[in-house]
C-alpha positions, 0 to 999 in steps of 0.5 A, a space after each residue: 181882914 188881916 189875921 195872924 196866928 194870934 187872931 184878927 188884927 185889933 184895928 179890924 175889930 175896932 172898925 166893926 159896927 157896934 149896936 145897942 141891944 135891948 130885950 123885953 117880954 110880951 106878957 099877957 093877961 088871961 083875956 089876951 091883953 098886953 102888959 105895958 109899963 109907964 116909965 118915970 124917966 121918959 114920955 110914953 109907954 113901953 113893955 117890961 125890959 131894957 138894955 143889955 149890960 156888958 157881956 149879958 145875953 138877951 134872955 138874961 137881960 130880959 129876966 133881970 129887967 123883969 125882976 127889977 121892974 116888976 119885982 117878980 121872976 116869971 119864966 121867960 119863954 121862947 124868943 118871939 122876934 129880933 127886930 133891927 131898929 135903924 139909927 134915930 139920932 142920938 141913938 145908933 141902930 139896935 137889935 131889939 129882942 122880944 121874949 114870950 113872958 107868958 100869960 099872967 094869972 090874977 095871983 101873979 098880977 097881985 105880986 107885981 111891985 113897981 120900983 117908984 124911981 123907974 115905973 109909976 104904973 102898968 096896964 093891960 091893953 087890948 092888942 088893937 090899942 097898941 098903935 095909939 099908946 106905944 111908939 109905932 115901931 114897938 107897936 108893930 113889933 108886938 103885933 108881929 109877935 102876937 101873930 107869931 105866938 107858938 111859932 119860931 121867932 121872927 126877924 123884923 126890920 123896924 117892926 116889919 116882917 121881911 118877905 
């Protein structure tokens, strides 16, 4: 790396890896079921959350996405995991952040308002049903988060804990 008094050489910076990043929330109901949402713009189910915007932190992105997708602004809790997702063309590799969205009461559930151009429904599903409903990496990631609730956030690779 070439460094001058003005900082690193711009060509060095341009050659560094760039990754996509997304943040979502693990939200549960009082029975321990996991909130999943059904996007209108793609097949399958997901958790509330989405891609980070330019210069946005993962926690800020998570809070913004929850507000946009559910119409509510719950407190976003601690980081549960960071998951390195390897490239799957056309997607580059990425870092997926999952935060603790807490346990929703019946009153909070009644306040959910889905944007019809983005989500058409939501459900709470038992943790043992995640495998058949979500993409495998996301299901592994959420199950790792559920196992680690109340502990320091985990580092995963493609949903698998290391070590």
